[in-house]
mmJSON file of the N, C-alpha and C atoms, coordinates in Angstrom:
{"data_MODEL":{"atom_site":{
"group_PDB":["ATOM","ATOM","ATOM","ATOM","ATOM","ATOM","ATOM","ATOM","ATOM","ATOM","ATOM","ATOM","ATOM","ATOM","ATOM","ATOM","ATOM","ATOM","ATOM","ATOM","ATOM","ATOM","ATOM","ATOM","ATOM","ATOM","ATOM","ATOM","ATOM","ATOM","ATOM","ATOM","ATOM","ATOM","ATOM","ATOM","ATOM","ATOM","ATOM","ATOM","ATOM","ATOM","ATOM","ATOM","ATOM","ATOM","ATOM","ATOM","ATOM","ATOM","ATOM","ATOM","ATOM","ATOM","ATOM","ATOM","ATOM","ATOM","ATOM","ATOM","ATOM","ATOM","ATOM","ATOM","ATOM","ATOM","ATOM","ATOM","ATOM","ATOM","ATOM","ATOM","ATOM","ATOM","ATOM","ATOM","ATOM","ATOM","ATOM","ATOM","ATOM","ATOM","ATOM","ATOM","ATOM","ATOM","ATOM","ATOM","ATOM","ATOM","ATOM","ATOM","ATOM","ATOM","ATOM","ATOM","ATOM","ATOM","ATOM","ATOM","ATOM","ATOM","ATOM","ATOM","ATOM","ATOM","ATOM","ATOM","ATOM","ATOM","ATOM","ATOM","ATOM","ATOM","ATOM","ATOM","ATOM","ATOM","ATOM","ATOM","ATOM","ATOM","ATOM","ATOM","ATOM","ATOM","ATOM","ATOM","ATOM","ATOM","ATOM","ATOM","ATOM","ATOM","ATOM","ATOM","ATOM","ATOM","ATOM","ATOM","ATOM","ATOM","ATOM","ATOM","ATOM","ATOM","ATOM","ATOM","ATOM","ATOM","ATOM","ATOM","ATOM","ATOM","ATOM","ATOM","ATOM","ATOM","ATOM","ATOM","ATOM","ATOM","ATOM","ATOM","ATOM","ATOM","ATOM","ATOM","ATOM","ATOM","ATOM","ATOM","ATOM","ATOM","ATOM","ATOM","ATOM","ATOM","ATOM","ATOM","ATOM","ATOM","ATOM","ATOM","ATOM","ATOM","ATOM","ATOM","ATOM","ATOM","ATOM","ATOM","ATOM","ATOM","ATOM","ATOM","ATOM","ATOM","ATOM","ATOM","ATOM","ATOM","ATOM","ATOM","ATOM","ATOM","ATOM","ATOM","ATOM","ATOM","ATOM","ATOM","ATOM","ATOM","ATOM","ATOM","ATOM","ATOM","ATOM","ATOM","ATOM","ATOM","ATOM","ATOM","ATOM","ATOM","ATOM","ATOM","ATOM","ATOM","ATOM","ATOM","ATOM","ATOM","ATOM","ATOM","ATOM"],
"id":[1,2,3,4,5,6,7,8,9,10,11,12,13,14,15,16,17,18,19,20,21,22,23,24,25,26,27,28,29,30,31,32,33,34,35,36,37,38,39,40,41,42,43,44,45,46,47,48,49,50,51,52,53,54,55,56,57,58,59,60,61,62,63,64,65,66,67,68,69,70,71,72,73,74,75,76,77,78,79,80,81,82,83,84,85,86,87,88,89,90,91,92,93,94,95,96,97,98,99,100,101,102,103,104,105,106,107,108,109,110,111,112,113,114,115,116,117,118,119,120,121,122,123,124,125,126,127,128,129,130,131,132,133,134,135,136,137,138,139,140,141,142,143,144,145,146,147,148,149,150,151,152,153,154,155,156,157,158,159,160,161,162,163,164,165,166,167,168,169,170,171,172,173,174,175,176,177,178,179,180,181,182,183,184,185,186,187,188,189,190,191,192,193,194,195,196,197,198,199,200,201,202,203,204,205,206,207,208,209,210,211,212,213,214,215,216,217,218,219,220,221,222,223,224,225,226,227,228,229,230,231,232,233,234,235,236,237],
"type_symbol":["N","C","C","N","C","C","N","C","C","N","C","C","N","C","C","N","C","C","N","C","C","N","C","C","N","C","C","N","C","C","N","C","C","N","C","C","N","C","C","N","C","C","N","C","C","N","C","C","N","C","C","N","C","C","N","C","C","N","C","C","N","C","C","N","C","C","N","C","C","N","C","C","N","C","C","N","C","C","N","C","C","N","C","C","N","C","C","N","C","C","N","C","C","N","C","C","N","C","C","N","C","C","N","C","C","N","C","C","N","C","C","N","C","C","N","C","C","N","C","C","N","C","C","N","C","C","N","C","C","N","C","C","N","C","C","N","C","C","N","C","C","N","C","C","N","C","C","N","C","C","N","C","C","N","C","C","N","C","C","N","C","C","N","C","C","N","C","C","N","C","C","N","C","C","N","C","C","N","C","C","N","C","C","N","C","C","N","C","C","N","C","C","N","C","C","N","C","C","N","C","C","N","C","C","N","C","C","N","C","C","N","C","C","N","C","C","N","C","C","N","C","C","N","C","C","N","C","C","N","C","C","N","C","C","N","C","C"],
"label_atom_id":["N","CA","C","N","CA","C","N","CA","C","N","CA","C","N","CA","C","N","CA","C","N","CA","C","N","CA","C","N","CA","C","N","CA","C","N","CA","C","N","CA","C","N","CA","C","N","CA","C","N","CA","C","N","CA","C","N","CA","C","N","CA","C","N","CA","C","N","CA","C","N","CA","C","N","CA","C","N","CA","C","N","CA","C","N","CA","C","N","CA","C","N","CA","C","N","CA","C","N","CA","C","N","CA","C","N","CA","C","N","CA","C","N","CA","C","N","CA","C","N","CA","C","N","CA","C","N","CA","C","N","CA","C","N","CA","C","N","CA","C","N","CA","C","N","CA","C","N","CA","C","N","CA","C","N","CA","C","N","CA","C","N","CA","C","N","CA","C","N","CA","C","N","CA","C","N","CA","C","N","CA","C","N","CA","C","N","CA","C","N","CA","C","N","CA","C","N","CA","C","N","CA","C","N","CA","C","N","CA","C","N","CA","C","N","CA","C","N","CA","C","N","CA","C","N","CA","C","N","CA","C","N","CA","C","N","CA","C","N","CA","C","N","CA","C","N","CA","C","N","CA","C","N","CA","C","N","CA","C","N","CA","C","N","CA","C","N","CA","C","N","CA","C","N","CA","C"],
"label_alt_id":[null,null,null,null,null,null,null,null,null,null,null,null,null,null,null,null,null,null,null,null,null,null,null,null,null,null,null,null,null,null,null,null,null,null,null,null,null,null,null,null,null,null,null,null,null,null,null,null,null,null,null,null,null,null,null,null,null,null,null,null,null,null,null,null,null,null,null,null,null,null,null,null,null,null,null,null,null,null,null,null,null,null,null,null,null,null,null,null,null,null,null,null,null,null,null,null,null,null,null,null,null,null,null,null,null,null,null,null,null,null,null,null,null,null,null,null,null,null,null,null,null,null,null,null,null,null,null,null,null,null,null,null,null,null,null,null,null,null,null,null,null,null,null,null,null,null,null,null,null,null,null,null,null,null,null,null,null,null,null,null,null,null,null,null,null,null,null,null,null,null,null,null,null,null,null,null,null,null,null,null,null,null,null,null,null,null,null,null,null,null,null,null,null,null,null,null,null,null,null,null,null,null,null,null,null,null,null,null,null,null,null,null,null,null,null,null,null,null,null,null,null,null,null,null,null,null,null,null,null,null,null,null,null,null,null,null,null],
"label_comp_id":["MET","MET","MET","ASP","ASP","ASP","GLY","GLY","GLY","LYS","LYS","LYS","GLN","GLN","GLN","ALA","ALA","ALA","ARG","ARG","ARG","ARG","ARG","ARG","THR","THR","THR","GLY","GLY","GLY","ASN","ASN","ASN","SER","SER","SER","SER","SER","SER","PRO","PRO","PRO","LEU","LEU","LEU","GLY","GLY","GLY","MET","MET","MET","LEU","LEU","LEU","PHE","PHE","PHE","ASP","ASP","ASP","HIS","HIS","HIS","GLY","GLY","GLY","ILE","ILE","ILE","ASP","ASP","ASP","ALA","ALA","ALA","TYR","TYR","TYR","THR","THR","THR","ILE","ILE","ILE","GLY","GLY","GLY","ILE","ILE","ILE","GLN","GLN","GLN","VAL","VAL","VAL","LEU","LEU","LEU","MET","MET","MET","MET","MET","MET","ALA","ALA","ALA","LYS","LYS","LYS","LEU","LEU","LEU","THR","THR","THR","GLN","GLN","GLN","MET","MET","MET","GLY","GLY","GLY","ASN","ASN","ASN","LEU","LEU","LEU","GLY","GLY","GLY","LEU","LEU","LEU","PHE","PHE","PHE","PHE","PHE","PHE","VAL","VAL","VAL","PHE","PHE","PHE","GLY","GLY","GLY","SER","SER","SER","CYS","CYS","CYS","MET","MET","MET","ASP","ASP","ASP","PHE","PHE","PHE","TYR","TYR","TYR","VAL","VAL","VAL","CYS","CYS","CYS","THR","THR","THR","LEU","LEU","LEU","GLN","GLN","GLN","GLU","GLU","GLU","TYR","TYR","TYR","TYR","TYR","TYR","GLN","GLN","GLN","GLY","GLY","GLY","GLY","GLY","GLY","LEU","LEU","LEU","PHE","PHE","PHE","LEU","LEU","LEU","PRO","PRO","PRO","PHE","PHE","PHE","GLY","GLY","GLY","ASN","ASN","ASN","ALA","ALA","ALA","ILE","ILE","ILE","THR","THR","THR","ASP","ASP","ASP"],
"label_asym_id":["A","A","A","A","A","A","A","A","A","A","A","A","A","A","A","A","A","A","A","A","A","A","A","A","A","A","A","A","A","A","A","A","A","A","A","A","A","A","A","A","A","A","A","A","A","A","A","A","A","A","A","A","A","A","A","A","A","A","A","A","A","A","A","A","A","A","A","A","A","A","A","A","A","A","A","A","A","A","A","A","A","A","A","A","A","A","A","A","A","A","A","A","A","A","A","A","A","A","A","A","A","A","A","A","A","A","A","A","A","A","A","A","A","A","A","A","A","A","A","A","A","A","A","A","A","A","A","A","A","A","A","A","A","A","A","A","A","A","A","A","A","A","A","A","A","A","A","A","A","A","A","A","A","A","A","A","A","A","A","A","A","A","A","A","A","A","A","A","A","A","A","A","A","A","A","A","A","A","A","A","A","A","A","A","A","A","A","A","A","A","A","A","A","A","A","A","A","A","A","A","A","A","A","A","A","A","A","A","A","A","A","A","A","A","A","A","A","A","A","A","A","A","A","A","A","A","A","A","A","A","A","A","A","A","A","A","A"],
"label_entity_id":["1","1","1","1","1","1","1","1","1","1","1","1","1","1","1","1","1","1","1","1","1","1","1","1","1","1","1","1","1","1","1","1","1","1","1","1","1","1","1","1","1","1","1","1","1","1","1","1","1","1","1","1","1","1","1","1","1","1","1","1","1","1","1","1","1","1","1","1","1","1","1","1","1","1","1","1","1","1","1","1","1","1","1","1","1","1","1","1","1","1","1","1","1","1","1","1","1","1","1","1","1","1","1","1","1","1","1","1","1","1","1","1","1","1","1","1","1","1","1","1","1","1","1","1","1","1","1","1","1","1","1","1","1","1","1","1","1","1","1","1","1","1","1","1","1","1","1","1","1","1","1","1","1","1","1","1","1","1","1","1","1","1","1","1","1","1","1","1","1","1","1","1","1","1","1","1","1","1","1","1","1","1","1","1","1","1","1","1","1","1","1","1","1","1","1","1","1","1","1","1","1","1","1","1","1","1","1","1","1","1","1","1","1","1","1","1","1","1","1","1","1","1","1","1","1","1","1","1","1","1","1","1","1","1","1","1","1"],
"label_seq_id":[1,1,1,2,2,2,3,3,3,4,4,4,5,5,5,6,6,6,7,7,7,8,8,8,9,9,9,10,10,10,11,11,11,12,12,12,13,13,13,14,14,14,15,15,15,16,16,16,17,17,17,18,18,18,19,19,19,20,20,20,21,21,21,22,22,22,23,23,23,24,24,24,25,25,25,26,26,26,27,27,27,28,28,28,29,29,29,30,30,30,31,31,31,32,32,32,33,33,33,34,34,34,35,35,35,36,36,36,37,37,37,38,38,38,39,39,39,40,40,40,41,41,41,42,42,42,43,43,43,44,44,44,45,45,45,46,46,46,47,47,47,48,48,48,49,49,49,50,50,50,51,51,51,52,52,52,53,53,53,54,54,54,55,55,55,56,56,56,57,57,57,58,58,58,59,59,59,60,60,60,61,61,61,62,62,62,63,63,63,64,64,64,65,65,65,66,66,66,67,67,67,68,68,68,69,69,69,70,70,70,71,71,71,72,72,72,73,73,73,74,74,74,75,75,75,76,76,76,77,77,77,78,78,78,79,79,79],
"pdbx_PDB_ins_code":[null,null,null,null,null,null,null,null,null,null,null,null,null,null,null,null,null,null,null,null,null,null,null,null,null,null,null,null,null,null,null,null,null,null,null,null,null,null,null,null,null,null,null,null,null,null,null,null,null,null,null,null,null,null,null,null,null,null,null,null,null,null,null,null,null,null,null,null,null,null,null,null,null,null,null,null,null,null,null,null,null,null,null,null,null,null,null,null,null,null,null,null,null,null,null,null,null,null,null,null,null,null,null,null,null,null,null,null,null,null,null,null,null,null,null,null,null,null,null,null,null,null,null,null,null,null,null,null,null,null,null,null,null,null,null,null,null,null,null,null,null,null,null,null,null,null,null,null,null,null,null,null,null,null,null,null,null,null,null,null,null,null,null,null,null,null,null,null,null,null,null,null,null,null,null,null,null,null,null,null,null,null,null,null,null,null,null,null,null,null,null,null,null,null,null,null,null,null,null,null,null,null,null,null,null,null,null,null,null,null,null,null,null,null,null,null,null,null,null,null,null,null,null,null,null,null,null,null,null,null,null,null,null,null,null,null,null],
"Cartn_x":[2.392,1.581,0.354,0.325,-0.761,-2.071,-1.962,-3.221,-3.762,-2.908,-3.39,-4.036,-3.484,-4.043,-5.359,-5.513,-6.777,-7.903,-7.536,-8.516,-8.9,-7.892,-8.155,-9.1,-8.936,-9.744,-10.996,-11.219,-12.418,-12.401,-11.255,-11.162,-10.703,-10.68,-10.198,-11.272,-10.797,-11.668,-10.929,-11.63,-10.912,-10.039,-10.572,-9.793,-8.494,-8.618,-7.445,-6.389,-6.908,-5.94,-5.266,-6.018,-5.439,-4.415,-4.747,-3.819,-2.575,-2.768,-1.647,-0.646,-1.226,-0.376,0.296,-0.428,0.146,1.382,1.174,2.312,3.461,3.169,4.256,4.985,4.26,4.902,5.759,5.339,6.059,7.378,7.283,8.442,9.489,8.973,9.875,10.562,9.861,10.498,11.579,11.355,12.352,13.53,13.333,14.433,15.277,14.579,15.351,16.114,15.521,16.216,17.459,17.314,18.508,19.588,19.227,20.191,20.839,20.057,20.597,21.584,21.257,22.225,23.488,23.29,24.374,25.385,24.881,25.677,26.063,25.611,25.913,25.478,24.201,23.665,23.323,23.181,22.839,21.372,21.113,19.78,19.173,20.003,19.469,18.767,19.121,18.434,17.005,16.645,15.238,14.402,15.009,14.292,13.937,14.8,14.561,13.502,13.535,12.51,11.163,11.063,9.758,9.234,10.148,9.702,9.276,9.895,9.526,8.174,7.913,6.656,5.534,5.813,4.736,4.337,5.212,4.808,3.685,3.757,2.654,1.368,1.457,0.265,-0.437,0.35,-0.278,-0.913,-0.249,-0.859,-2.109,-2.158,-3.361,-4.496,-4.23,-5.238,-5.699,-4.781,-5.173,-6.098,-5.768,-6.653,-7.993,-8.083,-9.294,-10.221,-9.676,-10.487,-10.702,-9.833,-9.963,-10.529,-10.613,-11.167,-10.175,-8.894,-7.913,-6.496,-5.543,-4.173,-3.512,-3.378,-2.817,-1.37,-0.433,0.947,1.703,2.815,3.58,4.275,4.761,5.436,6.707,6.924,8.109,8.013,6.801,6.692,6.614,7.398,7.513,6.387,5.422,4.415,3.278,3.104,2.004,2.324,1.296,1.496,2.214],
"Cartn_y":[-17.977,-18.545,-17.691,-16.447,-15.551,-15.977,-16.543,-16.926,-18.187,-19.096,-20.341,-19.962,-19.002,-18.569,-17.916,-17.084,-16.387,-17.416,-18.421,-19.46,-20.287,-20.596,-21.349,-20.647,-19.313,-18.556,-18.047,-18.248,-17.805,-16.338,-15.743,-14.289,-14.038,-15.058,-14.876,-14.237,-13.506,-12.861,-12.741,-12.547,-12.326,-11.057,-10.041,-8.802,-8.994,-9.706,-10.038,-10.848,-11.819,-12.598,-11.697,-10.811,-9.888,-8.986,-8.503,-7.593,-8.347,-9.592,-10.403,-10.701,-11.087,-11.395,-10.138,-8.98,-7.702,-7.291,-7.407,-7.121,-8.054,-9.311,-10.352,-10.022,-9.659,-9.311,-8.043,-7.099,-5.834,-6.165,-6.946,-7.228,-8.096,-9.07,-9.838,-8.986,-8.035,-7.094,-6.303,-5.807,-5.013,-5.891,-7.157,-8.042,-8.407,-8.651,-8.967,-7.69,-6.552,-5.28,-5.057,-5.342,-5.189,-6.192,-7.447,-8.451,-8.034,-7.515,-7.119,-5.909,-4.988,-3.961,-4.436,-5.369,-5.947,-6.677,-7.38,-8.12,-7.288,-6.003,-5.078,-5.593,-5.997,-6.573,-5.499,-4.301,-3.207,-3.366,-3.109,-3.157,-4.561,-5.561,-6.935,-7.219,-6.546,-6.724,-6.31,-5.293,-4.859,-5.961,-6.721,-7.84,-8.853,-9.177,-10.17,-9.565,-8.299,-7.7,-7.766,-7.431,-7.46,-8.95,-9.879,-11.274,-11.85,-11.489,-12.023,-11.436,-10.138,-9.571,-10.151,-10.372,-10.896,-12.302,-13.108,-14.39,-14.329,-13.434,-13.274,-12.769,-11.804,-11.26,-12.254,-13.034,-14.045,-15.122,-15.569,-16.616,-16.119,-14.91,-14.325,-14.273,-13.889,-13.872,-15.324,-16.256,-17.634,-18.168,-17.853,-18.294,-17.629,-16.437,-15.67,-16.237,-16.408,-16.828,-18.351,-19.175,-20.617,-21.199,-20.471,-20.939,-21.688,-21.787,-22.478,-22.219,-22.516,-22.278,-23.6,-23.955,-25.259,-25.059,-25.394,-25.218,-26.521,-26.677,-27.913,-28.014,-29.235,-29.488,-28.647,-28.097,-27.31,-25.85,-25.352,-23.931,-23.135,-22.052,-21.263,-20.246,-20.111,-19.123,-19.505,-20.788,-21.258,-21.007,-21.066,-20.886,-22.092],
"Cartn_z":[8.719,9.824,10.101,9.755,10.122,9.444,8.176,7.476,8.115,8.566,9.254,10.589,11.328,12.564,12.359,11.339,11.054,10.711,9.907,9.598,10.813,11.687,12.904,13.85,13.969,14.916,14.3,12.994,12.323,11.943,11.829,11.539,10.057,9.268,7.908,7.015,5.966,5.058,3.717,2.595,1.332,1.335,2.008,2.081,2.909,3.976,4.805,4.008,3.216,2.396,1.377,0.747,-0.242,0.42,1.587,2.364,2.735,3.208,3.632,2.488,1.368,0.2,-0.351,-0.272,-0.728,0.131,1.436,2.392,2.155,1.978,1.723,0.436,-0.585,-1.905,-1.707,-0.964,-0.729,0.063,1.119,1.93,1.122,0.32,-0.532,-1.559,-2.098,-3.048,-2.43,-1.207,-0.512,-0.169,0.288,0.601,-0.612,-1.725,-2.984,-3.44,-3.341,-3.648,-2.849,-1.535,-0.67,-1.093,-1.41,-1.815,-3.137,-4.043,-5.351,-5.154,-4.28,-4.001,-3.308,-2.426,-1.672,-2.624,-3.608,-4.524,-5.75,-5.801,-6.871,-8.244,-8.371,-9.581,-10.631,-10.226,-11.132,-11.562,-12.872,-13.436,-13.449,-13.462,-13.433,-12.13,-11.066,-9.769,-9.823,-10.623,-10.736,-11.413,-12.331,-12.928,-11.851,-10.938,-9.875,-8.895,-8.622,-7.717,-8.384,-9.635,-10.337,-10.436,-10.676,-10.736,-9.458,-8.335,-7.067,-6.613,-6.901,-6.516,-7.387,-8.682,-9.56,-9.177,-8.546,-8.1,-7.118,-6.189,-5.187,-5.825,-6.709,-7.3,-8.218,-9.02,-9.864,-9.089,-7.978,-7.187,-6.486,-6.059,-5.453,-6.517,-7.713,-8.765,-9.093,-9.081,-9.336,-8.23,-6.986,-5.857,-5.976,-6.354,-6.424,-7.566,-8.725,-9.842,-9.992,-9.442,-9.531,-8.268,-7.184,-5.944,-5.086,-5.492,-4.757,-5.267,-4.436,-4.81,-5.089,-6.341,-6.699,-7.195,-6.287,-6.552,-6.455,-7.16,-7.046,-5.702,-5.449,-4.201,-4.032,-2.856,-2.597,-2.98,-3.249,-3.591,-2.314,-2.248,-1.02,-0.804,-1.734,-1.616,-0.693,-0.473,0.378,1.86,2.675,4.1,4.619],
"occupancy":[1.0,1.0,1.0,1.0,1.0,1.0,1.0,1.0,1.0,1.0,1.0,1.0,1.0,1.0,1.0,1.0,1.0,1.0,1.0,1.0,1.0,1.0,1.0,1.0,1.0,1.0,1.0,1.0,1.0,1.0,1.0,1.0,1.0,1.0,1.0,1.0,1.0,1.0,1.0,1.0,1.0,1.0,1.0,1.0,1.0,1.0,1.0,1.0,1.0,1.0,1.0,1.0,1.0,1.0,1.0,1.0,1.0,1.0,1.0,1.0,1.0,1.0,1.0,1.0,1.0,1.0,1.0,1.0,1.0,1.0,1.0,1.0,1.0,1.0,1.0,1.0,1.0,1.0,1.0,1.0,1.0,1.0,1.0,1.0,1.0,1.0,1.0,1.0,1.0,1.0,1.0,1.0,1.0,1.0,1.0,1.0,1.0,1.0,1.0,1.0,1.0,1.0,1.0,1.0,1.0,1.0,1.0,1.0,1.0,1.0,1.0,1.0,1.0,1.0,1.0,1.0,1.0,1.0,1.0,1.0,1.0,1.0,1.0,1.0,1.0,1.0,1.0,1.0,1.0,1.0,1.0,1.0,1.0,1.0,1.0,1.0,1.0,1.0,1.0,1.0,1.0,1.0,1.0,1.0,1.0,1.0,1.0,1.0,1.0,1.0,1.0,1.0,1.0,1.0,1.0,1.0,1.0,1.0,1.0,1.0,1.0,1.0,1.0,1.0,1.0,1.0,1.0,1.0,1.0,1.0,1.0,1.0,1.0,1.0,1.0,1.0,1.0,1.0,1.0,1.0,1.0,1.0,1.0,1.0,1.0,1.0,1.0,1.0,1.0,1.0,1.0,1.0,1.0,1.0,1.0,1.0,1.0,1.0,1.0,1.0,1.0,1.0,1.0,1.0,1.0,1.0,1.0,1.0,1.0,1.0,1.0,1.0,1.0,1.0,1.0,1.0,1.0,1.0,1.0,1.0,1.0,1.0,1.0,1.0,1.0,1.0,1.0,1.0,1.0,1.0,1.0,1.0,1.0,1.0,1.0,1.0,1.0],
"B_iso_or_equiv":[0.0,0.0,0.0,0.0,0.0,0.0,0.0,0.0,0.0,0.0,0.0,0.0,0.0,0.0,0.0,0.0,0.0,0.0,0.0,0.0,0.0,0.0,0.0,0.0,0.0,0.0,0.0,0.0,0.0,0.0,0.0,0.0,0.0,0.0,0.0,0.0,0.0,0.0,0.0,0.0,0.0,0.0,0.0,0.0,0.0,0.0,0.0,0.0,0.0,0.0,0.0,0.0,0.0,0.0,0.0,0.0,0.0,0.0,0.0,0.0,0.0,0.0,0.0,0.0,0.0,0.0,0.0,0.0,0.0,0.0,0.0,0.0,0.0,0.0,0.0,0.0,0.0,0.0,0.0,0.0,0.0,0.0,0.0,0.0,0.0,0.0,0.0,0.0,0.0,0.0,0.0,0.0,0.0,0.0,0.0,0.0,0.0,0.0,0.0,0.0,0.0,0.0,0.0,0.0,0.0,0.0,0.0,0.0,0.0,0.0,0.0,0.0,0.0,0.0,0.0,0.0,0.0,0.0,0.0,0.0,0.0,0.0,0.0,0.0,0.0,0.0,0.0,0.0,0.0,0.0,0.0,0.0,0.0,0.0,0.0,0.0,0.0,0.0,0.0,0.0,0.0,0.0,0.0,0.0,0.0,0.0,0.0,0.0,0.0,0.0,0.0,0.0,0.0,0.0,0.0,0.0,0.0,0.0,0.0,0.0,0.0,0.0,0.0,0.0,0.0,0.0,0.0,0.0,0.0,0.0,0.0,0.0,0.0,0.0,0.0,0.0,0.0,0.0,0.0,0.0,0.0,0.0,0.0,0.0,0.0,0.0,0.0,0.0,0.0,0.0,0.0,0.0,0.0,0.0,0.0,0.0,0.0,0.0,0.0,0.0,0.0,0.0,0.0,0.0,0.0,0.0,0.0,0.0,0.0,0.0,0.0,0.0,0.0,0.0,0.0,0.0,0.0,0.0,0.0,0.0,0.0,0.0,0.0,0.0,0.0,0.0,0.0,0.0,0.0,0.0,0.0,0.0,0.0,0.0,0.0,0.0,0.0],
"pdbx_formal_charge":[null,null,null,null,null,null,null,null,null,null,null,null,null,null,null,null,null,null,null,null,null,null,null,null,null,null,null,null,null,null,null,null,null,null,null,null,null,null,null,null,null,null,null,null,null,null,null,null,null,null,null,null,null,null,null,null,null,null,null,null,null,null,null,null,null,null,null,null,null,null,null,null,null,null,null,null,null,null,null,null,null,null,null,null,null,null,null,null,null,null,null,null,null,null,null,null,null,null,null,null,null,null,null,null,null,null,null,null,null,null,null,null,null,null,null,null,null,null,null,null,null,null,null,null,null,null,null,null,null,null,null,null,null,null,null,null,null,null,null,null,null,null,null,null,null,null,null,null,null,null,null,null,null,null,null,null,null,null,null,null,null,null,null,null,null,null,null,null,null,null,null,null,null,null,null,null,null,null,null,null,null,null,null,null,null,null,null,null,null,null,null,null,null,null,null,null,null,null,null,null,null,null,null,null,null,null,null,null,null,null,null,null,null,null,null,null,null,null,null,null,null,null,null,null,null,null,null,null,null,null,null,null,null,null,null,null,null],
"auth_seq_id":[1,1,1,2,2,2,3,3,3,4,4,4,5,5,5,6,6,6,7,7,7,8,8,8,9,9,9,10,10,10,11,11,11,12,12,12,13,13,13,14,14,14,15,15,15,16,16,16,17,17,17,18,18,18,19,19,19,20,20,20,21,21,21,22,22,22,23,23,23,24,24,24,25,25,25,26,26,26,27,27,27,28,28,28,29,29,29,30,30,30,31,31,31,32,32,32,33,33,33,34,34,34,35,35,35,36,36,36,37,37,37,38,38,38,39,39,39,40,40,40,41,41,41,42,42,42,43,43,43,44,44,44,45,45,45,46,46,46,47,47,47,48,48,48,49,49,49,50,50,50,51,51,51,52,52,52,53,53,53,54,54,54,55,55,55,56,56,56,57,57,57,58,58,58,59,59,59,60,60,60,61,61,61,62,62,62,63,63,63,64,64,64,65,65,65,66,66,66,67,67,67,68,68,68,69,69,69,70,70,70,71,71,71,72,72,72,73,73,73,74,74,74,75,75,75,76,76,76,77,77,77,78,78,78,79,79,79],
"auth_comp_id":["MET","MET","MET","ASP","ASP","ASP","GLY","GLY","GLY","LYS","LYS","LYS","GLN","GLN","GLN","ALA","ALA","ALA","ARG","ARG","ARG","ARG","ARG","ARG","THR","THR","THR","GLY","GLY","GLY","ASN","ASN","ASN","SER","SER","SER","SER","SER","SER","PRO","PRO","PRO","LEU","LEU","LEU","GLY","GLY","GLY","MET","MET","MET","LEU","LEU","LEU","PHE","PHE","PHE","ASP","ASP","ASP","HIS","HIS","HIS","GLY","GLY","GLY","ILE","ILE","ILE","ASP","ASP","ASP","ALA","ALA","ALA","TYR","TYR","TYR","THR","THR","THR","ILE","ILE","ILE","GLY","GLY","GLY","ILE","ILE","ILE","GLN","GLN","GLN","VAL","VAL","VAL","LEU","LEU","LEU","MET","MET","MET","MET","MET","MET","ALA","ALA","ALA","LYS","LYS","LYS","LEU","LEU","LEU","THR","THR","THR","GLN","GLN","GLN","MET","MET","MET","GLY","GLY","GLY","ASN","ASN","ASN","LEU","LEU","LEU","GLY","GLY","GLY","LEU","LEU","LEU","PHE","PHE","PHE","PHE","PHE","PHE","VAL","VAL","VAL","PHE","PHE","PHE","GLY","GLY","GLY","SER","SER","SER","CYS","CYS","CYS","MET","MET","MET","ASP","ASP","ASP","PHE","PHE","PHE","TYR","TYR","TYR","VAL","VAL","VAL","CYS","CYS","CYS","THR","THR","THR","LEU","LEU","LEU","GLN","GLN","GLN","GLU","GLU","GLU","TYR","TYR","TYR","TYR","TYR","TYR","GLN","GLN","GLN","GLY","GLY","GLY","GLY","GLY","GLY","LEU","LEU","LEU","PHE","PHE","PHE","LEU","LEU","LEU","PRO","PRO","PRO","PHE","PHE","PHE","GLY","GLY","GLY","ASN","ASN","ASN","ALA","ALA","ALA","ILE","ILE","ILE","THR","THR","THR","ASP","ASP","ASP"],
"auth_asym_id":["A","A","A","A","A","A","A","A","A","A","A","A","A","A","A","A","A","A","A","A","A","A","A","A","A","A","A","A","A","A","A","A","A","A","A","A","A","A","A","A","A","A","A","A","A","A","A","A","A","A","A","A","A","A","A","A","A","A","A","A","A","A","A","A","A","A","A","A","A","A","A","A","A","A","A","A","A","A","A","A","A","A","A","A","A","A","A","A","A","A","A","A","A","A","A","A","A","A","A","A","A","A","A","A","A","A","A","A","A","A","A","A","A","A","A","A","A","A","A","A","A","A","A","A","A","A","A","A","A","A","A","A","A","A","A","A","A","A","A","A","A","A","A","A","A","A","A","A","A","A","A","A","A","A","A","A","A","A","A","A","A","A","A","A","A","A","A","A","A","A","A","A","A","A","A","A","A","A","A","A","A","A","A","A","A","A","A","A","A","A","A","A","A","A","A","A","A","A","A","A","A","A","A","A","A","A","A","A","A","A","A","A","A","A","A","A","A","A","A","A","A","A","A","A","A","A","A","A","A","A","A","A","A","A","A","A","A"],
"auth_atom_id":["N","CA","C","N","CA","C","N","CA","C","N","CA","C","N","CA","C","N","CA","C","N","CA","C","N","CA","C","N","CA","C","N","CA","C","N","CA","C","N","CA","C","N","CA","C","N","CA","C","N","CA","C","N","CA","C","N","CA","C","N","CA","C","N","CA","C","N","CA","C","N","CA","C","N","CA","C","N","CA","C","N","CA","C","N","CA","C","N","CA","C","N","CA","C","N","CA","C","N","CA","C","N","CA","C","N","CA","C","N","CA","C","N","CA","C","N","CA","C","N","CA","C","N","CA","C","N","CA","C","N","CA","C","N","CA","C","N","CA","C","N","CA","C","N","CA","C","N","CA","C","N","CA","C","N","CA","C","N","CA","C","N","CA","C","N","CA","C","N","CA","C","N","CA","C","N","CA","C","N","CA","C","N","CA","C","N","CA","C","N","CA","C","N","CA","C","N","CA","C","N","CA","C","N","CA","C","N","CA","C","N","CA","C","N","CA","C","N","CA","C","N","CA","C","N","CA","C","N","CA","C","N","CA","C","N","CA","C","N","CA","C","N","CA","C","N","CA","C","N","CA","C","N","CA","C","N","CA","C","N","CA","C","N","CA","C","N","CA","C","N","CA","C","N","CA","C"],
"pdbx_PDB_model_num":[1,1,1,1,1,1,1,1,1,1,1,1,1,1,1,1,1,1,1,1,1,1,1,1,1,1,1,1,1,1,1,1,1,1,1,1,1,1,1,1,1,1,1,1,1,1,1,1,1,1,1,1,1,1,1,1,1,1,1,1,1,1,1,1,1,1,1,1,1,1,1,1,1,1,1,1,1,1,1,1,1,1,1,1,1,1,1,1,1,1,1,1,1,1,1,1,1,1,1,1,1,1,1,1,1,1,1,1,1,1,1,1,1,1,1,1,1,1,1,1,1,1,1,1,1,1,1,1,1,1,1,1,1,1,1,1,1,1,1,1,1,1,1,1,1,1,1,1,1,1,1,1,1,1,1,1,1,1,1,1,1,1,1,1,1,1,1,1,1,1,1,1,1,1,1,1,1,1,1,1,1,1,1,1,1,1,1,1,1,1,1,1,1,1,1,1,1,1,1,1,1,1,1,1,1,1,1,1,1,1,1,1,1,1,1,1,1,1,1,1,1,1,1,1,1,1,1,1,1,1,1,1,1,1,1,1,1]
}}}
């Protein structure tokens, strides 16, 4: 919701978007790591952490270079 609020109030910037996506990727990585430790996944859990963080970074790069974020229906990365 923070990105929508920033656009609504006119306070959005490319740096803010990059910071927001970076913080979201970090927190998702920590949450997936905690879940992997809770379920005792071992080294396989690191694969899920890396994959979940890469989703955010790849989508941020796509939005930067293509000028928009074009995702299929039901994708959780959008606001």
